[in-house]
C-alpha positions in Angstrom: 9.9 105.8 135.1 13.5 107.1 135.2 15.0 107.5 131.8 18.6 106.4 131.2 20.9 108.5 129.1 21.1 107.1 125.6 22.5 108.7 122.5 20.7 107.9 119.3 22.2 108.4 115.9 21.1 111.8 114.8 24.0 113.2 112.7 20.3 115.1 111.0 19.2 112.6 112.4 20.1 109.3 114.5 18.5 106.5 116.6 19.0 105.1 120.1 16.4 102.3 120.0 17.0 98.6 119.5 14.7 98.3 116.5 14.3 95.9 113.7 14.1 97.0 110.1 12.8 95.0 107.1 13.6 95.7 103.5 10.3 95.7 101.7 11.1 95.7 98.0 8.9 96.4 95.1 8.7 93.4 92.7 10.6 91.2 95.1 9.3 87.7 94.3 11.5 85.8 96.8 9.7 84.2 99.7 11.3 86.7 102.2 10.2 89.5 100.0 6.7 88.4 99.8 6.6 88.0 103.5 8.0 91.5 104.0 5.5 93.0 101.6 2.7 91.3 103.5 4.0 92.8 106.7 4.2 96.3 105.1 0.5 96.1 104.2 -0.7 95.2 107.6 -2.4 98.2 109.2 -0.8 99.5 112.4 -1.2 102.6 114.5 1.1 105.2 116.2 2.6 106.7 113.1 1.6 110.3 114.0 1.9 110.2 117.7 3.0 113.7 118.8 5.1 112.9 121.8 5.5 110.8 124.8 2.6 110.4 127.2 4.7 111.9 130.0 3.7 115.6 129.8 4.2 118.5 132.2 1.3 119.9 134.2 -0.1 123.4 133.4 1.7 124.7 136.4 5.0 123.3 135.1 4.5 124.5 131.6 1.5 126.6 130.5 2.1 126.8 126.7 1.0 124.4 124.0 2.9 121.1 123.5 4.5 119.8 120.4 2.3 118.8 117.4 3.7 116.7 114.7 3.4 118.0 111.1 2.6 115.0 108.8 0.3 116.3 106.0 3.1 115.5 103.5 2.7 117.0 100.0 1.7 114.8 97.2 3.0 117.2 94.5 6.3 119.2 94.3 7.4 122.1 92.2 10.8 122.2 90.7 13.3 124.4 92.6 14.9 126.6 89.9 18.0 128.7 90.3 17.8 128.9 94.1 19.6 131.6 96.0 22.3 129.4 97.4 23.3 128.4 93.9 23.3 132.0 92.9 25.7 132.8 95.8 28.4 130.7 94.0 28.3 133.2 91.1 28.6 130.4 88.5 31.7 128.9 90.0 32.3 125.5 91.7 31.9 125.6 95.5 35.2 126.4 97.1 36.9 128.3 99.9 36.2 131.6 98.1 32.3 131.2 98.0 31.4 128.4 100.5 30.4 130.8 103.3 28.3 132.9 100.9 26.6 129.7 100.0 26.0 128.9 103.7 24.8 132.4 104.5 22.3 132.2 101.6 20.9 129.0 103.0 20.7 130.5 106.5 18.9 133.5 105.2 16.5 131.4 103.2 15.3 129.4 106.2 15.4 132.3 108.7 11.8 133.5 108.3 10.4 130.1 109.2 13.0 129.0 111.7 13.7 132.2 113.8 10.1 132.3 115.1 10.7 128.9 116.7 12.9 130.7 119.1 11.3 134.2 119.3 7.7 133.1 119.5 7.9 129.4 120.4 4.6 129.2 122.2 2.8 130.1 118.9 5.2 128.2 116.6 4.2 124.9 115.0 6.0 123.0 112.2 2.9 123.0 110.1 2.2 126.8 110.5 5.7 127.6 109.2 5.8 125.1 106.4 7.9 122.3 108.0 7.3 118.6 108.4 8.5 115.9 110.8 9.4 112.2 110.8 6.6 109.7 111.6 6.8 106.8 114.0 9.0 108.2 116.7 6.5 110.0 119.0 7.3 107.8 121.9 10.9 109.1 121.7 9.9 112.8 121.6 9.8 114.8 124.7 6.5 116.8 124.9 7.5 120.5 124.8 9.8 120.9 121.7 9.2 117.4 120.2 13.0 116.8 120.5 14.5 113.5 121.0 18.0 112.5 122.4 20.8 112.9 119.8 24.4 112.4 120.3 25.9 113.1 123.7 29.4 113.9 124.9 31.1 112.5 127.9 33.0 114.8 130.3 36.4 115.3 128.8 35.3 115.4 125.2 35.8 119.2 125.2 38.4 121.0 127.3 35.6 123.2 128.6 33.1 120.4 129.4 33.4 119.0 133.0 30.3 116.8 133.1 28.5 114.4 130.8 26.3 116.1 128.3 23.2 115.0 126.5 22.2 116.5 123.2 18.6 116.9 121.9 17.7 117.0 118.2 14.8 118.2 116.2 14.5 117.7 112.5 12.5 119.6 109.9 11.8 118.7 106.3 10.8 121.6 104.0 7.9 121.0 101.6 10.2 119.7 98.8 11.9 117.3 101.1 8.6 116.3 102.7 7.3 115.1 99.3 9.7 112.2 99.6 8.7 111.5 103.1 5.2 111.3 101.8 6.2 108.9 99.1 7.6 106.6 101.7 4.7 106.8 104.2 1.6 108.1 102.4 -1.2 109.9 104.2 -1.6 107.4 107.0 1.9 106.1 107.7 0.4 102.7 108.1 2.6 101.1 105.6 6.0 102.0 104.2 6.7 102.0 100.4 10.4 101.1 100.2 11.5 101.1 96.6 14.6 102.4 94.8 12.7 105.5 93.8 10.5 106.3 96.8 13.4 107.2 99.1 15.2 109.7 96.7 14.8 113.4 97.4 14.0 116.0 94.8 16.4 118.7 93.8 16.2 121.6 96.2 15.1 119.6 99.2 16.1 121.1 102.5 16.4 119.3 105.8 17.2 121.3 109.0 18.4 119.8 112.3 18.4 122.0 115.4 20.6 120.7 118.3 20.4 121.6 122.0 22.7 120.8 124.9 21.4 120.0 128.3 24.5 121.6 129.9 24.2 125.3 129.9 26.4 128.2 130.9 28.1 128.7 133.3 28.5 124.9 133.6 29.6 124.9 130.0 31.1 128.3 129.6 31.3 128.4 125.8 27.4 128.6 125.8 27.3 131.9 127.7 24.4 133.9 126.2 23.0 131.1 124.1 19.3 131.0 123.4 17.6 128.6 125.8 14.3 126.7 125.6 12.7 124.0 127.7 12.3 120.3 127.4 10.5 117.8 129.6 12.8 115.0 130.3 14.5 113.1 133.1 18.3 113.5 132.7 19.7 115.2 135.8 22.6 117.7 135.6 24.7 119.6 138.1 22.5 122.6 137.3 19.2 120.7 137.7 19.8 117.5 139.8 16.2 116.7 140.4 15.2 113.1 139.5 12.4 112.1 137.2 10.5 114.2 134.6 11.2 117.9 135.0 11.0 121.0 132.8 14.7 121.4 132.0 16.6 124.1 130.3 18.6 123.4 127.1 20.9 125.7 125.0 20.7 126.0 121.2 24.3 125.3 120.0 24.2 123.6 116.6 22.2 123.9 113.4 22.6 121.7 110.3 21.2 122.8 107.0 21.3 120.0 104.4 20.3 120.6 100.8 19.9 118.3 97.8 22.0 120.2 95.2 23.4 118.0 92.5 24.6 121.0 90.5 26.9 121.9 93.4 27.6 118.3 94.5 27.4 116.1 91.4 29.1 113.1 93.1 26.9 112.8 96.2 23.9 115.1 95.4 24.1 116.8 98.8 25.8 119.7 100.5 25.9 119.5 104.3 26.4 122.7 106.2 26.8 123.2 110.0 26.4 126.3 112.1 27.5 126.5 115.7 27.0 129.0 118.6 29.8 131.6 119.0 29.4 133.6 122.2 31.9 136.2 120.8 30.0 136.9 117.6 28.1 140.1 117.3 24.4 140.4 117.0 21.4 138.4 118.2 21.2 134.7 118.8 20.7 134.0 115.0 23.8 136.1 114.1 25.8 134.1 116.7 25.2 130.9 114.8 28.3 131.1 112.7 29.6 128.7 110.0 31.6 125.7 111.3 31.9 124.4 107.7 30.4 122.6 104.8 31.0 119.3 102.9 29.7 117.9 99.7 31.8 114.7 99.6 34.0 112.6 101.8 37.3 113.1 100.0 37.9 109.4 99.2 41.2 110.3 97.5 42.6 111.8 100.7 43.9 109.1 103.1 44.2 111.2 106.2 46.5 110.4 109.2 44.8 110.1 112.6 46.6 113.1 114.0 47.4 116.5 112.7 48.8 118.0 110.6 46.2 116.9 108.0 46.5 117.1 104.3 44.3 119.5 102.4 40.7 118.3 101.9 38.9 119.2 98.6 35.3 118.4 99.6 35.2 119.9 103.2 35.9 123.4 104.1 36.1 124.4 107.8 35.8 128.0 109.0 39.1 128.9 110.6 37.3 131.5 112.7 34.8 129.0 114.2 34.9 128.8 118.0 37.5 126.4 119.4 35.1 124.0 121.1 33.3 123.4 117.8 36.5 122.2 116.1 37.4 119.8 118.9 35.0 117.2 117.4 35.8 117.5 113.7 35.8 114.1 112.0 38.5 112.0 110.3 41.3 114.2 108.9 39.3 117.4 109.7 36.2 116.4 107.8 33.0 118.1 108.8 31.4 117.1 112.1 29.8 119.3 114.7 29.9 119.2 118.5 26.6 117.3 118.5 27.6 114.7 116.0 29.7 112.1 117.7 32.5 111.7 115.3 35.2 111.4 117.9 35.7 108.3 120.1 37.5 108.7 123.4 38.7 105.1 122.9 38.5 102.6 120.1 40.2 99.3 119.4 41.6 98.2 116.0 39.9 95.0 115.1 43.0 93.9 113.0 45.9 94.9 115.2 44.4 95.3 118.7 45.8 98.8 118.9 43.9 101.1 121.2 43.3 104.5 119.8 42.6 107.5 122.1 40.5 110.5 121.0 40.1 109.0 117.5 38.3 111.1 114.9 36.6 108.4 112.9 33.7 109.8 111.0 32.0 112.8 109.3 28.5 114.1 108.6 28.3 112.3 105.2 30.3 109.2 106.4 27.8 108.5 109.2 24.8 109.0 106.9 26.1 107.0 104.0 24.9 103.6 105.3 21.3 104.8 105.3 19.3 101.9 103.8 16.0 100.2 104.1 18.0 97.6 106.2 20.9 98.9 108.2 23.3 96.1 107.3 26.5 98.0 108.1 27.6 99.8 111.2 27.3 103.6 111.1 31.0 104.0 111.9 34.0 102.4 110.0 34.0 99.1 111.9 32.5 95.7 111.8 29.3 94.7 113.6 30.0 95.4 117.2 30.1 92.3 119.4 32.1 93.5 122.4 31.8 96.4 125.0 34.7 98.1 123.2 34.2 100.1 120.1 35.9 98.0 117.4 37.1 99.8 114.2 39.0 98.9 111.1 42.5 100.2 110.7 42.2 103.9 109.8 42.9 104.4 106.2 42.6 100.7 105.3 40.3 99.5 102.4 37.7 98.5 104.9 37.8 101.9 106.6 37.5 103.7 103.3 34.2 102.1 102.5 32.7 104.8 104.8 34.4 107.5 102.8 33.1 106.9 99.3 31.4 109.6 97.2 28.4 107.6 96.3 25.3 109.2 94.9 22.2 108.9 97.2 20.6 106.1 95.1 23.7 103.8 95.5 23.3 101.5 98.5 26.1 101.1 101.0 25.7 97.4 100.8 25.1 95.6 97.6 21.5 94.5 97.1 20.0 96.9 99.5 17.7 99.9 99.0 19.4 103.2 99.5 17.7 106.0 101.3 19.6 109.0 99.9 21.7 109.8 103.1 18.5 110.0 105.2 19.7 108.3 108.5 16.7 109.7 110.4 14.4 107.4 108.3 16.8 104.5 108.2 17.7 104.4 111.9 14.6 105.9 113.5 11.3 105.9 111.6 11.5 102.6 109.7 12.9 100.7 112.7 10.1 102.1 114.9 7.5 101.1 112.3 8.9 97.6 112.2 8.8 97.4 116.0 5.1 98.2 115.8 4.8 95.6 113.0 6.4 93.0 115.3 3.9 93.7 118.0 1.0 93.2 115.6 2.4 90.0 114.1 0.1 87.2 114.9 1.3 84.4 112.7 4.5 82.4 113.2 5.4 83.3 109.6 5.4 87.0 110.3 7.3 86.6 113.6 9.9 84.7 111.6 10.4 87.5 109.2 10.9 90.0 112.1 13.6 87.8 113.5 15.3 87.7 110.1 16.0 91.5 110.3 17.3 91.6 113.9 20.7 92.6 112.5 19.4 96.1 112.2 18.6 96.1 115.9 22.1 95.1 116.6 23.6 97.8 114.4 21.6 100.6 116.1 22.0 99.2 119.6 25.8 98.9 119.1 26.0 102.6 118.0 24.0 103.6 121.0 26.4 101.7 123.3 29.3 103.4 121.7 27.8 106.8 122.4 27.2 106.3 126.1 29.5 103.6 127.3 31.7 106.2 129.0 28.8 107.9 130.8 28.6 107.7 134.5 24.9 108.2 134.8 
């Protein structure tokens, strides 16, 4: 079956599936709460599916296929005085030490990430101490276990002449995976959604690798980039064959996200993004250079929509980062990478009707901030999407600024919801997929009614998907 281009929310980690999400709360004695709890306790299957059932033949690809790592830890050790904090030398994170902080994180993960590229046929998440999200096996291609992330239409970058599809692969380290286990247990057959279960422990690290399906010379900035294979259907000028094919992708972005409340006391997280720089010296790992880091959304800086931008205090961008990687920075220059979808080629102001072109409207933390058990709000600063146009609030308005608050991870975006500590992969992928499976197993009219109650989440995710690919020609 031919696969259409869709661009799920993956900003770590984002979803392109029209799913439903229920908010199963501990000690919720309302009728809806009791119904949701009953659904959560209904056994279902498919939590730990490795990948799609469309797989390459041995002739097409002779190495082992992706295997999901899901033996989540049930205990966790405290992370004390980690190297990235030491890199700050006792000072607040700032322009003077942020890149030392990022380099320390990169060095810390290198022994268990570099072999993914240098010895991929023998690499597995479990072997190198990483863990993956449950419930999205049907979205993973079979070779890398990657799923579609954010894509870019032709014209998003000055150097990109055709539509591009991004692939994402997310790893949780053992500290972060403890929280994944608190949500899903050993079987993944029911989700434990409480205020406490979705909160990550200090020192948790989440890594997202991002790959482009447009390679050099078609995208010249990726000349010399490390390439791997995926098994997917999206045709390109380089590989125009239809249907499932082994297709080459280029490694061009890496996000390393760390729970570090000492460094980021307002939000609890530091987001750092590395991008491929073909002009950097060294091997492929050395050529992944800092784009920047953020530890808050600068709610006190009301940025204009075009440069020059005022100084930010919670985002620092590397002035030496390659030009293409800075074309997709977020609102007011806030951190966002080339795979992150923070720029809209066109958006419409819901209040004034004004049409914005090339509007930078998000950031890493902004897009992750609505992560909740139920995705009640859109992932971008706008209302629920009801038209084919991307509708946004007036940039800088009170409504717009809701997406740029410095909330700690246990504070829900919407009152009365259960916050998921900025983990959009769980909020927009795993939990919705679980609820889709639950809907299929619902046999009573009562359960079916509950599923219908939460269709607003399906609309939220579907609208974001439409925004990401409405300009695509394929």
